[in-house]
C-alpha positions as CSV (number, residue, x, y, z in Angstrom):
1,M,-75.4,196.1,-2.1
2,Y,-72.3,194.3,-3.2
3,D,-70.9,190.8,-2.9
4,D,-67.3,189.8,-3.3
5,V,-65.8,186.8,-5.0
6,I,-62.5,185.6,-3.4
7,A,-60.2,183.2,-5.2
8,P,-59.1,180.2,-3.0
9,E,-55.8,180.9,-1.3
10,A,-54.4,177.3,-1.3
11,A,-55.8,176.1,-4.5
12,A,-53.0,176.0,-7.2
13,P,-54.0,176.7,-10.8
14,A,-54.2,173.6,-13.0
15,P,-51.5,173.4,-15.7
16,P,-52.8,174.4,-19.1
17,P,-53.4,171.9,-21.8
18,A,-50.5,171.1,-24.1
19,D,-52.2,172.9,-27.0
20,E,-52.9,176.1,-25.0
21,T,-49.9,178.2,-26.0
22,V,-49.1,181.7,-27.1
23,D,-47.1,182.2,-30.3
24,G,-46.9,178.4,-30.5
25,I,-44.3,178.2,-27.7
26,A,-45.1,180.3,-24.5
27,I,-48.4,180.0,-22.7
28,A,-48.5,183.7,-21.8
29,R,-46.4,186.9,-21.9
30,L,-45.6,188.9,-18.7
31,Y,-44.4,192.5,-19.4
32,G,-43.5,191.4,-22.9
33,E,-41.5,188.4,-21.7
34,P,-42.7,184.9,-22.7
35,L,-44.0,182.7,-19.9
36,F,-43.5,179.0,-20.5
37,A,-45.1,177.6,-17.2
38,L,-47.3,179.0,-14.5
39,P,-45.6,179.6,-11.1
40,T,-46.5,177.0,-8.5
41,D,-46.4,179.5,-5.6
42,L,-48.9,182.0,-7.1
43,Y,-50.8,183.9,-4.3
44,I,-54.1,185.8,-4.9
45,P,-55.0,188.2,-2.0
46,P,-58.6,187.9,-0.6
47,D,-59.6,191.4,-1.8
48,A,-58.1,191.0,-5.3
49,L,-61.5,190.7,-6.9
50,E,-64.7,192.3,-5.8
51,V,-67.9,192.5,-7.7
52,F,-70.2,195.4,-6.8
53,L,-73.8,194.5,-7.5
54,E,-75.2,197.8,-6.2
55,A,-73.2,201.1,-5.7
56,F,-74.5,203.7,-3.3
57,E,-73.3,207.3,-2.9
58,G,-73.9,207.4,0.9
59,P,-76.1,206.4,3.8
60,L,-79.1,208.3,2.6
61,D,-78.8,206.7,-0.9
62,L,-78.8,203.2,0.7
63,L,-81.7,204.0,3.0
64,L,-83.7,205.5,0.1
65,Y,-83.0,202.4,-2.0
66,L,-84.2,200.0,0.7
67,I,-87.4,202.1,1.1
68,R,-88.2,202.3,-2.6
69,R,-87.3,198.7,-3.4
70,Q,-90.0,197.5,-1.0
71,N,-92.5,200.2,-1.9
72,F,-92.6,201.6,1.7
73,N,-94.3,205.0,2.3
74,I,-91.5,207.4,2.9
75,L,-93.8,209.3,5.3
76,D,-94.4,206.2,7.4
77,I,-91.2,204.2,7.4
78,P,-91.2,200.8,9.1
79,L,-88.0,201.3,10.9
80,A,-87.6,197.8,12.3
81,S,-87.5,196.1,8.8
82,V,-85.5,198.9,7.2
83,T,-83.0,198.9,10.1
84,R,-82.4,195.2,9.9
85,Q,-81.7,195.3,6.1
86,Y,-79.5,198.4,6.6
87,L,-77.4,196.7,9.3
88,A,-76.9,193.6,7.2
89,Y,-75.4,195.7,4.4
90,V,-73.2,197.7,6.9
91,E,-71.9,194.5,8.4
92,Q,-70.7,193.3,5.0
93,I,-68.7,196.5,4.3
94,R,-67.5,196.9,7.9
95,S,-65.3,193.9,7.8
96,R,-63.4,195.0,4.7
97,N,-63.5,198.8,4.6
98,L,-63.9,200.4,8.0
99,E,-63.3,203.9,6.7
100,L,-66.1,203.5,4.2
101,A,-68.4,202.0,6.8
102,S,-68.0,204.9,9.3
103,D,-70.7,207.1,7.6
104,Y,-73.0,204.1,7.3
105,L,-72.5,203.2,11.0
106,L,-73.5,206.8,12.0
107,M,-76.8,206.5,10.1
108,A,-77.4,203.0,11.7
109,A,-77.0,204.6,15.1
110,M,-79.5,207.3,14.1
111,L,-82.0,204.6,13.0
112,I,-81.7,202.7,16.2
113,E,-82.0,205.9,18.3
114,I,-85.2,206.9,16.3
115,K,-86.6,203.4,16.8
116,S,-85.9,203.5,20.6
117,R,-87.7,206.9,20.9
118,M,-90.7,205.5,19.1
119,L,-90.9,202.6,21.6
120,L,-91.1,205.0,24.5
121,P,-94.5,206.5,25.5
122,P,-95.0,210.0,23.9
123,K,-94.4,213.0,26.1
124,K,-96.0,216.4,25.7
125,T,-94.1,219.6,25.7
126,A,-94.4,222.3,28.3
127,D,-97.2,224.1,26.4
128,G,-99.2,220.9,26.1
129,K,-98.5,220.1,22.5
130,E,-97.5,216.7,21.3
131,V,-93.9,216.0,20.5
132,E,-93.0,215.8,16.8
133,D,-92.6,212.4,15.3
134,P,-89.0,211.2,15.7
135,R,-89.0,210.2,12.1
136,A,-89.8,213.7,10.8
137,E,-86.2,214.9,10.5
138,L,-85.1,211.7,8.7
139,V,-88.1,211.9,6.3
140,R,-87.3,215.6,5.5
141,R,-83.7,214.7,4.7
142,L,-84.8,211.7,2.5
143,V,-87.3,213.8,0.6
144,E,-84.7,216.5,-0.1
145,Y,-82.1,214.0,-1.1
146,E,-84.5,212.2,-3.5
147,Q,-85.5,215.5,-5.1
148,M,-81.8,216.4,-5.7
149,K,-81.1,212.9,-7.0
150,L,-84.0,213.0,-9.5
151,A,-82.9,216.5,-10.6
152,A,-79.3,215.2,-11.2
153,Q,-80.7,212.3,-13.2
154,R,-82.7,214.7,-15.4
155,L,-79.6,216.8,-16.0
156,D,-77.6,213.7,-16.8
157,E,-80.2,212.7,-19.4
158,L,-79.7,215.9,-21.3
159,P,-77.5,215.7,-24.4
160,L,-73.9,216.2,-23.3
161,L,-71.1,217.5,-25.5
162,G,-68.5,214.8,-26.0
163,R,-70.7,212.0,-24.7
164,D,-73.9,212.2,-26.8
165,F,-72.8,214.5,-29.6
166,L,-69.7,216.2,-31.0
167,R,-69.3,219.8,-32.1
168,A,-68.7,220.1,-35.8
169,H,-66.3,222.7,-36.9
170,V,-66.9,224.1,-40.4
171,A,-64.9,226.9,-42.0
172,I,-67.3,229.2,-43.8
173,D,-66.1,232.1,-45.9
174,E,-68.3,235.0,-44.7
175,T,-67.0,237.4,-47.3
176,E,-69.9,238.2,-49.7
177,P,-69.3,239.0,-53.4
178,L,-69.6,242.6,-54.4
179,R,-73.1,243.2,-55.7
180,L,-73.5,246.3,-57.9
181,P,-77.0,247.8,-57.6
182,D,-79.3,248.0,-60.6
183,V,-80.0,251.7,-61.3
184,N,-83.2,252.7,-63.0
185,P,-82.6,255.4,-65.7
186,L,-85.4,257.5,-64.2
187,D,-83.7,257.4,-60.8
188,L,-80.5,258.5,-62.3
189,R,-82.2,261.4,-64.1
190,D,-83.9,262.5,-60.8
191,A,-80.6,262.3,-59.0
192,W,-78.9,264.5,-61.6
193,L,-81.7,267.1,-61.4
194,E,-81.4,267.2,-57.7
195,I,-77.7,268.0,-58.0
196,I,-78.5,270.8,-60.5
197,K,-81.1,272.2,-58.1
198,R,-78.6,272.2,-55.2
199,A,-75.9,273.8,-57.4
200,K,-78.3,276.6,-58.3
201,L,-78.8,277.3,-54.6
202,N,-75.1,277.7,-54.1
203,Q,-74.1,279.6,-57.2
204,H,-72.4,282.9,-57.0
205,H,-73.8,285.9,-58.9
206,L,-71.1,288.2,-60.3
207,I,-72.5,291.7,-61.1
208,T,-70.3,293.8,-63.3
209,R,-70.9,297.5,-63.9
210,E,-71.3,298.5,-67.5
211,Q,-70.1,302.0,-68.2
212,L,-73.1,303.7,-70.0
213,S,-73.0,307.3,-70.8
214,V,-76.2,309.3,-71.2
215,R,-74.4,312.0,-73.2
216,E,-73.0,309.4,-75.5
217,H,-76.5,308.1,-76.2
218,M,-77.8,311.6,-76.7
219,S,-75.2,312.1,-79.4
220,L,-76.1,308.8,-81.1
221,M,-79.8,309.7,-81.1
222,L,-79.1,313.1,-82.7
223,K,-77.0,311.3,-85.4
224,T,-79.8,308.8,-86.0
225,L,-82.4,311.5,-86.5
226,R,-80.2,313.8,-88.6
227,G,-81.5,314.0,-92.2
228,R,-84.8,312.3,-91.4
229,R,-88.1,314.1,-91.0
230,F,-89.2,311.9,-88.2
231,A,-88.7,308.4,-86.7
232,S,-91.0,306.2,-84.8
233,F,-90.5,305.8,-81.1
234,E,-89.7,302.1,-81.3
235,E,-87.0,302.6,-83.9
236,L,-84.8,304.4,-81.4
237,F,-84.4,301.5,-79.1
238,D,-82.2,298.4,-79.7
239,V,-83.8,295.6,-77.6
240,S,-80.9,293.2,-78.4
241,R,-78.5,295.2,-76.2
242,G,-80.4,294.6,-73.0
243,L,-82.4,296.5,-70.5
244,P,-79.7,298.8,-69.1
245,V,-79.0,300.2,-72.6
246,L,-82.7,300.8,-73.2
247,V,-83.0,302.7,-69.9
248,V,-80.1,304.9,-70.8
249,T,-81.5,305.5,-74.3
250,F,-84.8,306.5,-72.8
251,I,-83.1,308.9,-70.4
252,A,-81.1,310.4,-73.3
253,M,-84.4,311.0,-75.2
254,L,-85.9,312.8,-72.2
255,E,-82.8,314.9,-71.8
256,L,-82.8,316.0,-75.4
257,S,-86.5,316.8,-75.2
258,R,-85.9,318.8,-72.0
259,E,-83.2,320.8,-73.8
260,H,-85.7,321.4,-76.8
261,L,-83.5,319.4,-79.2
262,L,-86.1,316.8,-79.8
263,E,-89.9,316.9,-80.4
264,V,-92.1,314.0,-79.4
265,T,-95.4,314.2,-81.2
266,Q,-98.6,312.2,-81.5
267,A,-101.5,312.9,-83.9
268,E,-104.2,311.7,-81.5
269,A,-104.8,309.5,-78.5
270,F,-103.5,306.0,-78.8
271,A,-101.8,306.9,-82.1
272,P,-98.2,306.1,-82.9
273,I,-95.6,308.3,-81.3
274,Y,-93.0,309.9,-83.5
275,V,-89.7,311.6,-82.7
276,R,-88.0,314.3,-84.8
277,L,-85.4,317.0,-84.4
278,A,-86.6,320.3,-83.1
279,Y,-84.5,322.1,-85.7
280,Q,-83.3,321.4,-89.2
281,P,-79.8,322.4,-90.2
282,A,-79.6,324.9,-93.0
């Protein structure tokens, strides 16, 4: 509830003491201008100063306050006592703020209507059941309002930005310095070998045709054996020139033997093989 303190209308303020001055000369300043004496016809309206001892957010808030202050059971409200206290509060605000009192007057009428229904003998419905307690709807509204009010209080107790704490803004350089990896020499070697292996899989083989003549090697073999009684089989082959030359040389030997220009002899099995000309020039 709230009470108001009203300054007397006719009482004129007493003059200030001689030593109560501002800046050593004026007793006050009004809009920046010095005031050397208080006006004798000063009027203070009745509602200039009001002190609110209790502030309520509506009729349900006031009704819940009256119930909880006296530790009444909300499921069994003593309507007579609560209604008297409620009307006393409404009477105080009705004389000064009729617009604010309109909602409270509606709740007061509801309380009186519920109290009057409780005074009448209970009637049964058409199906024989007892009529619901007239206070049931009011109790339901009060319980729901109290739950919402407590939830709002819990939310208000949570830390609030700008009221309980401030957000700190710190500029952080998120760019990280370049870190070079430490490479193990063995890992570097394995990486190089892997590259070599991949290169071998993709290399191109260039095959060139070497012009080898069987007739030419036949002539070379005849010149080698000329003037010699015989030569060993291995002497006629130059292994340093590669396999193709060895093949052509062997074919040349077979051709010369087929044409009876060479003789290939062996003394016994597994003995060395010798080659000689089939004829000796005169």
